[in-house]
N, CA, C and O atoms as CSV, one atom per row, in Angstrom:
chain,resi,resn,atom,element,x,y,z
A,1,MET,N,N,22.064,77.649,82.601
A,1,MET,CA,C,22.240,75.926,82.183
A,1,MET,C,C,23.083,75.257,83.201
A,1,MET,O,O,23.793,75.889,83.983
A,2,ASN,N,N,22.975,73.746,83.170
A,2,ASN,CA,C,22.902,73.245,83.847
A,2,ASN,C,C,24.582,72.385,83.807
A,2,ASN,O,O,24.914,71.674,82.859
A,3,TRP,N,N,25.447,72.634,84.991
A,3,TRP,CA,C,26.938,72.615,84.218
A,3,TRP,C,C,27.152,71.044,84.480
A,3,TRP,O,O,27.868,70.385,83.727
A,4,LYS,N,N,26.558,70.528,85.481
A,4,LYS,CA,C,26.051,69.299,85.498
A,4,LYS,C,C,26.099,68.235,84.474
A,4,LYS,O,O,26.860,67.391,84.002
A,5,ARG,N,N,24.779,68.752,84.360
A,5,ARG,CA,C,24.238,67.642,83.021
A,5,ARG,C,C,25.118,68.053,81.308
A,5,ARG,O,O,25.180,67.390,80.273
A,6,VAL,N,N,25.683,69.423,81.669
A,6,VAL,CA,C,26.675,69.953,80.588
A,6,VAL,C,C,27.661,68.446,80.158
A,6,VAL,O,O,27.826,67.566,79.313
A,7,VAL,N,N,28.224,69.115,81.799
A,7,VAL,CA,C,29.588,68.245,81.344
A,7,VAL,C,C,29.300,66.448,81.488
A,7,VAL,O,O,30.120,65.610,81.113
A,8,GLY,N,N,28.120,66.167,82.036
A,8,GLY,CA,C,27.729,64.248,81.866
A,8,GLY,C,C,27.511,63.756,80.707
A,8,GLY,O,O,27.797,62.592,80.422
A,9,TYR,N,N,26.762,64.921,79.574
A,9,TYR,CA,C,26.700,64.422,78.767
A,9,TYR,C,C,27.775,65.021,78.042
A,9,TYR,O,O,27.757,64.552,76.903
A,10,GLY,N,N,28.591,65.743,78.166
A,10,GLY,CA,C,29.647,66.432,77.143
A,10,GLY,C,C,30.621,64.874,77.741
A,10,GLY,O,O,31.376,64.372,76.908
A,11,LEU,N,N,30.543,64.266,79.040
A,11,LEU,CA,C,31.723,63.187,78.938
A,11,LEU,C,C,31.296,62.015,77.876
A,11,LEU,O,O,32.068,61.469,77.088
A,12,VAL,N,N,29.755,61.722,78.044
A,12,VAL,CA,C,29.726,60.570,77.388
A,12,VAL,C,C,29.580,60.559,75.812
A,12,VAL,O,O,29.642,59.566,75.088
A,13,LEU,N,N,29.354,61.998,75.400
A,13,LEU,CA,C,29.392,62.407,74.078
A,13,LEU,C,C,30.797,62.034,73.271
A,13,LEU,O,O,30.876,61.779,72.069
A,14,TRP,N,N,32.376,62.080,74.664
A,14,TRP,CA,C,33.332,61.840,73.962
A,14,TRP,C,C,33.342,60.477,74.040
A,14,TRP,O,O,33.745,59.781,73.108
A,15,LEU,N,N,32.915,60.017,75.114
A,15,LEU,CA,C,33.498,58.192,75.201
A,15,LEU,C,C,32.926,57.553,74.425
A,15,LEU,O,O,33.487,56.662,73.785
A,16,VAL,N,N,31.498,57.897,74.277
A,16,VAL,CA,C,31.181,56.468,72.790
A,16,VAL,C,C,31.891,56.460,71.415
A,16,VAL,O,O,32.235,55.525,70.691
A,17,PRO,N,N,31.981,57.560,71.312
A,17,PRO,CA,C,32.919,57.656,69.295
A,17,PRO,C,C,34.570,57.282,69.957
A,17,PRO,O,O,35.468,56.858,69.230
A,18,PHE,N,N,34.662,57.416,70.761
A,18,PHE,CA,C,36.228,56.777,70.970
A,18,PHE,C,C,36.240,55.907,71.485
A,18,PHE,O,O,37.404,55.507,71.456
A,19,LEU,N,N,35.371,54.948,72.255
A,19,LEU,CA,C,35.227,53.646,72.601
A,19,LEU,C,C,35.273,52.914,70.990
A,19,LEU,O,O,36.202,52.291,70.477
A,20,ILE,N,N,34.068,53.206,70.489
A,20,ILE,CA,C,33.832,52.509,69.112
A,20,ILE,C,C,35.402,52.785,68.014
A,20,ILE,O,O,35.831,51.997,67.171
A,21,ALA,N,N,35.922,54.000,68.356
A,21,ALA,CA,C,36.875,54.060,67.194
A,21,ALA,C,C,38.184,52.884,67.825
A,21,ALA,O,O,39.019,52.252,67.178
A,22,PHE,N,N,37.935,52.926,69.310
A,22,PHE,CA,C,39.124,51.605,69.471
A,22,PHE,C,C,38.812,50.602,69.367
A,22,PHE,O,O,39.768,49.847,69.192
A,23,VAL,N,N,37.344,49.863,69.393
A,23,VAL,CA,C,36.931,48.393,68.425
A,23,VAL,C,C,37.023,48.617,67.172
A,23,VAL,O,O,37.549,47.633,66.652
A,24,LEU,N,N,36.689,49.709,66.128
A,24,LEU,CA,C,37.395,49.676,64.830
A,24,LEU,C,C,38.728,49.988,64.155
A,24,LEU,O,O,39.096,49.916,62.982
A,25,PHE,N,N,39.240,50.305,65.122
A,25,PHE,CA,C,40.460,50.567,65.025
A,25,PHE,C,C,41.600,49.703,63.881
A,25,PHE,O,O,42.415,50.352,63.224
A,26,ARG,N,N,41.518,48.478,63.800
A,26,ARG,CA,C,41.520,47.331,62.686
A,26,ARG,C,C,41.135,47.870,61.294
A,26,ARG,O,O,41.779,47.548,60.296
A,27,VAL,N,N,40.030,48.728,61.245
A,27,VAL,CA,C,39.235,49.098,60.108
A,27,VAL,C,C,40.011,50.684,59.468
A,27,VAL,O,O,40.214,50.991,58.294
A,28,ARG,N,N,40.282,51.383,60.585
A,28,ARG,CA,C,41.010,52.356,60.502
A,28,ARG,C,C,42.372,52.054,59.707
A,28,ARG,O,O,43.033,52.855,59.046
A,29,GLN,N,N,42.610,50.758,59.930
A,29,GLN,CA,C,44.135,50.729,59.411
A,29,GLN,C,C,44.018,50.033,57.806
A,29,GLN,O,O,44.859,50.201,56.923
A,30,ASP,N,N,42.677,49.167,57.675
A,30,ASP,CA,C,42.691,48.775,56.565
A,30,ASP,C,C,42.009,49.580,55.595
A,30,ASP,O,O,42.202,49.369,54.397
A,31,ASN,N,N,41.196,50.523,56.006
A,31,ASN,CA,C,40.432,51.526,55.414
A,31,ASN,C,C,40.025,53.184,55.957
A,31,ASN,O,O,38.854,53.498,56.169
A,32,ARG,N,N,40.922,53.938,56.097
A,32,ARG,CA,C,40.675,55.120,56.482
A,32,ARG,C,C,39.553,55.829,56.230
A,32,ARG,O,O,38.987,56.398,57.163
A,33,ALA,N,N,39.162,55.886,55.195
A,33,ALA,CA,C,38.180,56.311,54.763
A,33,ALA,C,C,36.883,56.193,55.916
A,33,ALA,O,O,36.227,56.905,56.676
A,34,LEU,N,N,37.040,54.501,55.386
A,34,LEU,CA,C,35.690,54.256,56.136
A,34,LEU,C,C,35.434,54.541,57.609
A,34,LEU,O,O,34.472,54.939,58.266
A,35,PHE,N,N,36.592,54.204,57.838
A,35,PHE,CA,C,36.648,54.579,59.310
A,35,PHE,C,C,36.480,55.589,59.837
A,35,PHE,O,O,35.865,55.517,60.901
A,36,GLU,N,N,36.913,56.930,59.383
A,36,GLU,CA,C,36.481,58.564,59.659
A,36,GLU,C,C,35.042,58.336,59.684
A,36,GLU,O,O,34.401,58.273,60.734
A,37,SER,N,N,34.455,58.193,58.324
A,37,SER,CA,C,33.237,57.896,57.788
A,37,SER,C,C,31.738,57.848,59.028
A,37,SER,O,O,30.788,58.537,59.401
A,38,LEU,N,N,32.539,56.227,59.311
A,38,LEU,CA,C,31.963,55.683,60.562
A,38,LEU,C,C,31.701,55.878,62.138
A,38,LEU,O,O,30.833,55.445,62.896
A,39,ILE,N,N,33.119,56.934,62.356
A,39,ILE,CA,C,33.021,57.798,63.290
A,39,ILE,C,C,32.763,58.838,63.528
A,39,ILE,O,O,32.618,59.238,64.684
A,40,THR,N,N,32.562,59.965,61.908
A,40,THR,CA,C,31.693,60.796,62.160
A,40,THR,C,C,30.401,60.578,62.490
A,40,THR,O,O,29.928,61.049,63.525
A,41,VAL,N,N,29.717,59.862,61.668
A,41,VAL,CA,C,28.421,59.698,61.759
A,41,VAL,C,C,27.949,59.049,63.246
A,41,VAL,O,O,26.791,59.047,63.663
A,42,THR,N,N,29.122,58.503,63.938
A,42,THR,CA,C,28.740,58.109,65.412
A,42,THR,C,C,28.960,59.396,66.210
A,42,THR,O,O,28.393,59.543,67.293
A,43,GLY,N,N,29.567,60.096,65.829
A,43,GLY,CA,C,29.900,61.122,66.654
A,43,GLY,C,C,28.339,62.184,66.360
A,43,GLY,O,O,27.478,62.234,67.239
A,44,VAL,N,N,28.246,62.646,65.566
A,44,VAL,CA,C,26.158,63.364,64.940
A,44,VAL,C,C,25.600,62.704,65.738
A,44,VAL,O,O,25.373,63.300,66.792
A,45,ALA,N,N,25.149,61.322,65.664
A,45,ALA,CA,C,24.475,60.580,66.122
A,45,ALA,C,C,24.260,60.830,67.489
A,45,ALA,O,O,23.155,61.096,67.961
A,46,CYS,N,N,25.371,60.742,68.166
A,46,CYS,CA,C,25.667,60.638,69.729
A,46,CYS,C,C,25.230,62.541,69.819
A,46,CYS,O,O,24.253,62.973,70.431
A,47,ALA,N,N,26.116,63.302,69.142
A,47,ALA,CA,C,25.550,64.766,69.871
A,47,ALA,C,C,24.042,64.962,69.373
A,47,ALA,O,O,23.781,66.096,69.777
A,48,VAL,N,N,22.928,64.484,68.729
A,48,VAL,CA,C,21.885,64.657,68.669
A,48,VAL,C,C,21.022,64.200,69.491
A,48,VAL,O,O,20.041,64.739,70.005
A,49,LEU,N,N,21.676,62.623,69.633
A,49,LEU,CA,C,21.140,62.131,70.992
A,49,LEU,C,C,21.143,62.581,72.389
A,49,LEU,O,O,20.313,62.489,73.294
A,50,ALA,N,N,22.656,63.242,72.277
A,50,ALA,CA,C,22.687,64.106,73.524
A,50,ALA,C,C,21.404,65.114,73.953
A,50,ALA,O,O,20.610,65.161,74.892
A,51,SER,N,N,21.639,65.835,72.814
A,51,SER,CA,C,21.288,67.274,72.590
A,51,SER,C,C,19.785,67.210,72.954
A,51,SER,O,O,19.244,68.021,73.705
A,52,LEU,N,N,19.070,66.019,72.263
A,52,LEU,CA,C,17.560,65.957,72.576
A,52,LEU,C,C,17.356,65.468,74.543
A,52,LEU,O,O,16.560,65.940,75.354
A,53,GLY,N,N,18.310,64.502,74.723
A,53,GLY,CA,C,18.352,64.450,76.329
A,53,GLY,C,C,18.686,65.457,76.925
A,53,GLY,O,O,18.159,65.607,78.027
A,54,TYR,N,N,19.801,66.667,76.390
A,54,TYR,CA,C,19.900,67.282,77.292
A,54,TYR,C,C,18.593,68.474,77.169
A,54,TYR,O,O,18.653,69.261,78.113
A,55,PHE,N,N,17.783,68.676,76.492
A,55,PHE,CA,C,16.939,70.003,75.867
A,55,PHE,C,C,15.346,69.186,76.120
A,55,PHE,O,O,14.355,69.629,75.538
A,56,ARG,N,N,15.259,68.119,76.927
A,56,ARG,CA,C,13.947,67.467,76.580
A,56,ARG,C,C,13.089,68.245,77.261
A,56,ARG,O,O,11.960,68.545,76.873
A,57,ASP,N,N,13.722,68.662,78.518
A,57,ASP,CA,C,12.647,69.382,79.924
A,57,ASP,C,C,12.926,70.857,79.874
A,57,ASP,O,O,12.751,71.495,80.912
A,58,ALA,N,N,13.333,71.466,78.803
A,58,ALA,CA,C,13.374,72.493,78.152
A,58,ALA,C,C,12.094,73.264,77.421
A,58,ALA,O,O,11.744,72.962,76.279
A,59,SER,N,N,11.651,73.955,77.949
A,59,SER,CA,C,10.214,74.356,77.205
A,59,SER,C,C,10.743,74.860,75.788
A,59,SER,O,O,10.642,74.192,74.759
A,60,ARG,N,N,11.323,76.131,75.870
A,60,ARG,CA,C,11.745,76.768,75.097
A,60,ARG,C,C,13.325,77.207,75.097
A,60,ARG,O,O,13.886,78.057,75.789
A,61,PRO,N,N,13.611,76.738,74.551
A,61,PRO,CA,C,15.280,76.854,74.791
A,61,PRO,C,C,15.505,78.127,73.856
A,61,PRO,O,O,14.621,78.472,73.073
A,62,GLY,N,N,16.369,78.618,73.930
A,62,GLY,CA,C,17.082,79.766,72.452
A,62,GLY,C,C,17.884,79.044,72.130
A,62,GLY,O,O,18.005,77.835,72.328
A,63,PRO,N,N,18.759,80.073,71.373
A,63,PRO,CA,C,20.013,79.850,70.381
A,63,PRO,C,C,20.940,79.768,71.423
A,63,PRO,O,O,21.473,78.661,71.504
A,64,ALA,N,N,21.453,80.957,72.603
A,64,ALA,CA,C,22.256,81.109,73.522
A,64,ALA,C,C,22.361,79.829,74.126
A,64,ALA,O,O,23.073,79.235,73.317
A,65,PRO,N,N,22.076,78.959,75.120
A,65,PRO,CA,C,21.835,78.285,74.933
A,65,PRO,C,C,22.208,77.065,74.311
A,65,PRO,O,O,22.909,76.223,74.873
A,66,GLY,N,N,21.706,76.941,73.037
A,66,GLY,CA,C,21.726,75.647,71.824
A,66,GLY,C,C,23.271,76.220,71.624
A,66,GLY,O,O,23.768,75.136,71.316
A,67,LEU,N,N,24.104,76.910,71.590
A,67,LEU,CA,C,25.148,77.305,71.038
A,67,LEU,C,C,26.144,77.042,71.811
A,67,LEU,O,O,27.123,76.396,71.438
A,68,GLY,N,N,25.895,77.825,73.716
A,68,GLY,CA,C,26.530,77.211,74.269
A,68,GLY,C,C,27.026,75.415,75.036
A,68,GLY,O,O,27.928,74.923,75.714
A,69,VAL,N,N,25.832,75.030,74.408
A,69,VAL,CA,C,26.315,73.569,75.371
A,69,VAL,C,C,26.593,72.736,74.084
A,69,VAL,O,O,26.821,71.527,74.115
A,70,GLY,N,N,26.557,73.443,73.019
A,70,GLY,CA,C,27.643,72.454,71.850
A,70,GLY,C,C,28.686,73.350,72.117
A,70,GLY,O,O,29.559,72.767,71.473
A,71,ILE,N,N,29.128,74.121,72.485
A,71,ILE,CA,C,30.576,74.785,72.455
A,71,ILE,C,C,31.252,74.293,73.323
A,71,ILE,O,O,32.430,73.950,73.217
A,72,ALA,N,N,30.204,74.175,74.748
A,72,ALA,CA,C,30.814,73.323,76.155
A,72,ALA,C,C,31.198,71.949,75.247
A,72,ALA,O,O,32.365,71.557,75.234
A,73,TRP,N,N,30.257,71.317,74.570
A,73,TRP,CA,C,30.772,69.654,74.589
A,73,TRP,C,C,31.914,69.815,73.764
A,73,TRP,O,O,32.831,69.134,74.222
A,74,ALA,N,N,32.237,70.416,72.763
A,74,ALA,CA,C,33.645,70.715,71.403
A,74,ALA,C,C,34.381,70.892,72.498
A,74,ALA,O,O,35.370,70.182,72.680
A,75,ALA,N,N,34.093,71.661,73.207
A,75,ALA,CA,C,35.569,72.160,74.482
A,75,ALA,C,C,36.143,71.182,75.220
A,75,ALA,O,O,37.299,71.152,75.641
A,76,ILE,N,N,35.088,70.204,75.390
A,76,ILE,CA,C,35.351,68.914,76.934
A,76,ILE,C,C,35.963,68.075,75.911
A,76,ILE,O,O,37.106,67.762,76.245
A,77,SER,N,N,35.553,67.528,74.610
A,77,SER,CA,C,35.940,66.599,73.595
A,77,SER,C,C,37.522,66.810,73.396
A,77,SER,O,O,38.417,65.965,73.358
A,78,ILE,N,N,37.598,68.701,73.239
A,78,ILE,CA,C,39.155,68.763,72.397
A,78,ILE,C,C,39.907,68.201,73.985
A,78,ILE,O,O,40.823,67.387,74.107
A,79,ALA,N,N,39.308,68.802,74.871
A,79,ALA,CA,C,40.080,68.711,76.144
A,79,ALA,C,C,40.503,67.593,76.640
A,79,ALA,O,O,41.500,67.577,77.362
A,80,ILE,N,N,39.949,66.694,76.394
A,80,ILE,CA,C,40.283,65.030,76.662
A,80,ILE,C,C,41.014,64.652,75.973
A,80,ILE,O,O,41.868,63.853,76.358
A,81,ASP,N,N,40.928,65.258,74.183
A,81,ASP,CA,C,41.287,64.130,73.376
A,81,ASP,C,C,42.953,64.863,72.834
A,81,ASP,O,O,43.997,64.254,72.601
A,82,LEU,N,N,42.757,65.916,72.783
A,82,LEU,CA,C,44.284,66.666,72.417
A,82,LEU,C,C,45.592,65.739,73.061
A,82,LEU,O,O,46.534,65.288,72.408
A,83,PRO,N,N,45.360,65.598,74.522
A,83,PRO,CA,C,46.782,65.536,74.959
A,83,PRO,C,C,46.936,64.113,74.535
A,83,PRO,O,O,48.028,63.590,74.312
A,84,ILE,N,N,45.523,63.385,74.414
A,84,ILE,CA,C,45.772,61.436,73.834
A,84,ILE,C,C,46.674,62.007,72.645
A,84,ILE,O,O,47.893,61.918,72.501
A,85,PHE,N,N,45.642,62.666,71.775
A,85,PHE,CA,C,46.576,62.377,70.424
A,85,PHE,C,C,47.838,63.118,69.390
A,85,PHE,O,O,48.438,62.845,68.351
A,86,LEU,N,N,47.782,64.387,70.574
A,86,LEU,CA,C,49.258,64.541,70.936
A,86,LEU,C,C,50.497,63.917,71.369
A,86,LEU,O,O,51.586,64.051,70.812
A,87,GLU,N,N,50.224,63.150,72.516
A,87,GLU,CA,C,51.425,62.557,73.320
A,87,GLU,C,C,51.144,61.228,73.124
A,87,GLU,O,O,52.144,60.545,72.900
A,88,VAL,N,N,50.082,60.643,73.141
A,88,VAL,CA,C,50.422,59.125,72.982
A,88,VAL,C,C,50.282,58.722,71.589
A,88,VAL,O,O,50.668,57.581,71.337
A,89,PHE,N,N,49.696,59.586,70.398
A,89,PHE,CA,C,49.898,59.063,68.904
A,89,PHE,C,C,50.425,59.524,68.036
A,89,PHE,O,O,50.359,59.197,66.851
A,90,GLY,N,N,51.191,60.589,68.666
A,90,GLY,CA,C,52.050,61.328,68.514
A,90,GLY,C,C,51.618,62.308,66.833
A,90,GLY,O,O,52.255,62.312,65.779
A,91,MET,N,N,50.662,62.845,67.094
A,91,MET,CA,C,50.211,63.458,66.023
A,91,MET,C,C,50.207,64.986,66.381
A,91,MET,O,O,49.650,65.486,67.359
A,92,SER,N,N,51.045,65.741,65.260
A,92,SER,CA,C,51.053,67.196,65.622
A,92,SER,C,C,49.419,68.022,66.195
A,92,SER,O,O,48.349,67.432,66.345
A,93,LEU,N,N,49.651,69.325,66.397
A,93,LEU,CA,C,48.560,69.946,66.436
A,93,LEU,C,C,47.783,70.114,65.200
A,93,LEU,O,O,46.626,69.692,65.197
A,94,SER,N,N,48.377,70.804,63.904
A,94,SER,CA,C,48.087,71.238,63.078
A,94,SER,C,C,47.100,69.840,62.293
A,94,SER,O,O,46.390,70.218,61.362
A,95,GLU,N,N,47.058,68.722,62.539
A,95,GLU,CA,C,47.095,67.278,61.825
A,95,GLU,C,C,45.515,67.215,63.046
A,95,GLU,O,O,44.325,67.334,62.755
A,96,TYR,N,N,46.171,66.985,64.399
A,96,TYR,CA,C,44.640,66.962,64.976
A,96,TYR,C,C,43.583,68.100,64.431
A,96,TYR,O,O,42.503,67.817,63.913
A,97,ALA,N,N,44.069,69.412,64.632
A,97,ALA,CA,C,42.940,70.324,64.664
A,97,ALA,C,C,42.293,69.870,62.848
A,97,ALA,O,O,41.076,69.776,62.690
A,98,ALA,N,N,42.859,69.730,62.138
A,98,ALA,CA,C,42.315,69.196,60.572
A,98,ALA,C,C,41.620,67.640,60.722
A,98,ALA,O,O,40.572,67.273,60.189
A,99,ASP,N,N,42.135,67.179,61.228
A,99,ASP,CA,C,41.381,65.472,61.314
A,99,ASP,C,C,40.620,65.720,62.127
A,99,ASP,O,O,39.571,65.901,61.508
A,100,ILE,N,N,40.420,65.871,63.257
A,100,ILE,CA,C,39.482,65.552,64.125
A,100,ILE,C,C,38.475,66.635,64.917
A,100,ILE,O,O,37.260,66.775,65.059
A,101,ALA,N,N,40.132,67.558,65.503
A,101,ALA,CA,C,38.777,68.836,66.246
A,101,ALA,C,C,37.588,69.696,65.528
A,101,ALA,O,O,36.575,70.263,65.938
A,102,LEU,N,N,38.255,69.502,64.156
A,102,LEU,CA,C,37.171,70.344,63.063
A,102,LEU,C,C,35.603,69.506,63.185
A,102,LEU,O,O,34.467,69.864,62.875
A,103,THR,N,N,36.024,68.521,63.652
A,103,THR,CA,C,34.814,67.420,63.668
A,103,THR,C,C,33.934,67.995,64.340
A,103,THR,O,O,32.830,68.267,63.870
A,104,TYR,N,N,34.361,68.318,65.768
A,104,TYR,CA,C,33.832,68.911,66.680
A,104,TYR,C,C,33.126,70.452,66.342
A,104,TYR,O,O,32.692,71.104,67.292
A,105,LEU,N,N,33.070,70.783,65.494
A,105,LEU,CA,C,32.131,72.404,65.202
A,105,LEU,C,C,30.772,71.720,64.648
A,105,LEU,O,O,29.734,72.380,64.673
A,106,ALA,N,N,30.780,70.188,64.069
A,106,ALA,CA,C,29.472,69.862,64.113
A,106,ALA,C,C,28.831,70.323,65.636
A,106,ALA,O,O,27.892,71.119,65.648
A,107,PHE,N,N,29.263,69.901,66.637
A,107,PHE,CA,C,28.452,69.985,67.834
A,107,PHE,C,C,27.608,70.899,68.027
A,107,PHE,O,O,26.438,70.563,67.848
A,108,PRO,N,N,27.875,72.348,68.452
A,108,PRO,CA,C,27.632,74.056,68.173
A,108,PRO,C,C,26.278,73.757,67.223
A,108,PRO,O,O,25.206,74.264,67.554
A,109,ALA,N,N,26.376,72.928,66.052
A,109,ALA,CA,C,25.327,73.572,64.674
A,109,ALA,C,C,24.188,72.644,65.071
A,109,ALA,O,O,23.035,72.974,64.793
A,110,ILE,N,N,24.542,71.053,65.954
A,110,ILE,CA,C,23.588,70.217,65.958
A,110,ILE,C,C,22.945,71.171,67.368
A,110,ILE,O,O,21.824,71.669,67.259
A,111,THR,N,N,23.725,71.353,68.612
A,111,THR,CA,C,22.598,71.605,69.555
A,111,THR,C,C,21.820,72.874,69.605
A,111,THR,O,O,20.872,73.105,70.355
A,112,LEU,N,N,22.488,73.893,68.460
A,112,LEU,CA,C,21.829,75.095,68.211
A,112,LEU,C,C,19.975,74.814,67.370
A,112,LEU,O,O,18.860,75.258,67.643
A,113,GLY,N,N,20.513,73.856,66.296
A,113,GLY,CA,C,19.496,73.215,65.860
A,113,GLY,C,C,18.188,72.511,66.680
A,113,GLY,O,O,16.966,72.397,66.589
A,114,ILE,N,N,19.268,72.140,67.500
A,114,ILE,CA,C,18.019,71.149,68.311
A,114,ILE,C,C,17.121,72.069,69.157
A,114,ILE,O,O,15.908,72.168,69.339
A,115,ALA,N,N,18.248,72.714,69.608
A,115,ALA,CA,C,17.489,73.877,70.836
A,115,ALA,C,C,16.645,74.636,69.963
A,115,ALA,O,O,15.620,74.959,70.563
A,116,LEU,N,N,16.678,75.107,68.609
A,116,LEU,CA,C,15.693,76.261,67.626
A,116,LEU,C,C,14.458,75.127,67.830
A,116,LEU,O,O,13.575,75.387,68.648
A,117,ALA,N,N,14.423,74.064,67.189
A,117,ALA,CA,C,13.283,73.275,66.798
A,117,ALA,C,C,12.551,72.709,68.201
A,117,ALA,O,O,11.399,72.290,68.088
A,118,ARG,N,N,13.121,72.690,69.370
A,118,ARG,CA,C,12.498,72.037,70.490
A,118,ARG,C,C,11.540,73.554,71.130
A,118,ARG,O,O,10.801,73.390,72.101
A,119,ARG,N,N,11.677,75.113,70.401
A,119,ARG,CA,C,11.143,76.071,70.579
A,119,ARG,C,C,9.423,75.745,69.978
A,119,ARG,O,O,8.531,76.360,70.561
A,120,GLY,N,N,9.131,75.033,69.129
A,120,GLY,CA,C,8.124,74.607,68.688
A,120,GLY,C,C,7.658,75.052,67.009
A,120,GLY,O,O,6.860,74.543,66.221
A,121,GLY,N,N,8.620,76.305,66.914
A,121,GLY,CA,C,8.702,76.710,65.705
A,121,GLY,C,C,7.755,78.095,65.394
A,121,GLY,O,O,7.457,78.456,64.255
A,122,GLN,N,N,7.418,78.668,66.423
A,122,GLN,CA,C,6.584,79.774,67.009
A,122,GLN,C,C,7.267,80.974,66.347
A,122,GLN,O,O,6.485,81.872,66.036
A,123,GLU,N,N,8.801,81.219,66.014
A,123,GLU,CA,C,9.286,82.318,65.539
A,123,GLU,C,C,10.224,81.932,64.656
A,123,GLU,O,O,10.673,80.798,64.487
A,124,GLN,N,N,10.533,83.056,64.033
A,124,GLN,CA,C,11.216,82.857,62.336
A,124,GLN,C,C,12.636,81.986,63.053
A,124,GLN,O,O,12.873,82.198,64.242
A,125,PRO,N,N,13.370,81.198,62.410
A,125,PRO,CA,C,14.863,80.953,63.270
A,125,PRO,C,C,15.854,82.302,62.310
A,125,PRO,O,O,15.595,83.024,61.346
A,126,PRO,N,N,16.685,82.168,62.935
A,126,PRO,CA,C,17.854,83.186,62.884
A,126,PRO,C,C,18.325,83.173,60.968
A,126,PRO,O,O,18.055,82.223,60.234
A,127,PHE,N,N,18.857,84.111,60.627
A,127,PHE,CA,C,19.798,84.219,59.806
A,127,PHE,C,C,17.923,84.124,58.482
A,127,PHE,O,O,18.250,84.440,57.338
A,128,SER,N,N,16.696,83.857,58.563
A,128,SER,CA,C,16.033,84.005,57.743
A,128,SER,C,C,15.877,85.158,57.406
A,128,SER,O,O,16.302,86.106,58.068
A,129,ARG,N,N,14.797,85.339,55.560
A,129,ARG,CA,C,14.760,86.468,55.293
A,129,ARG,C,C,12.964,86.824,55.487
A,129,ARG,O,O,12.352,87.801,55.054
A,130,GLY,N,N,12.495,85.780,56.200
A,130,GLY,CA,C,11.027,86.107,56.073
A,130,GLY,C,C,10.464,85.626,55.082
A,130,GLY,O,O,11.084,85.651,54.018
A,131,SER,N,N,9.202,85.079,55.123
A,131,SER,CA,C,8.645,84.601,53.989
A,131,SER,C,C,7.130,85.751,53.661
A,131,SER,O,O,6.412,85.562,52.679
């Protein structure tokens, strides 16, 4: 794994949704469900694009790099925004875990899927029963 690229993509992956959330803060006040949906879609779209970018030069990435990158990106995002949400916004740890951190579990799922797709479908995906 190229840790410079992992960290670089991870920082951008955290920053883009954070900036969009900042811009949409009024929407959050007026319509929390819409805000949450928009931020989730933004985060997932960013994770897909970051995964495609990260694995673009990998000829046959496997499940381990796929999971590793996604876990690293989730950890980076949590490490950056946990203090912000706990200290600045006064959110409790349980609120943060349920409202925000849980969403970051999408990162390893996305990076694993992109890594396996980049393999070219020549092998059976994990957990398949065989055809």
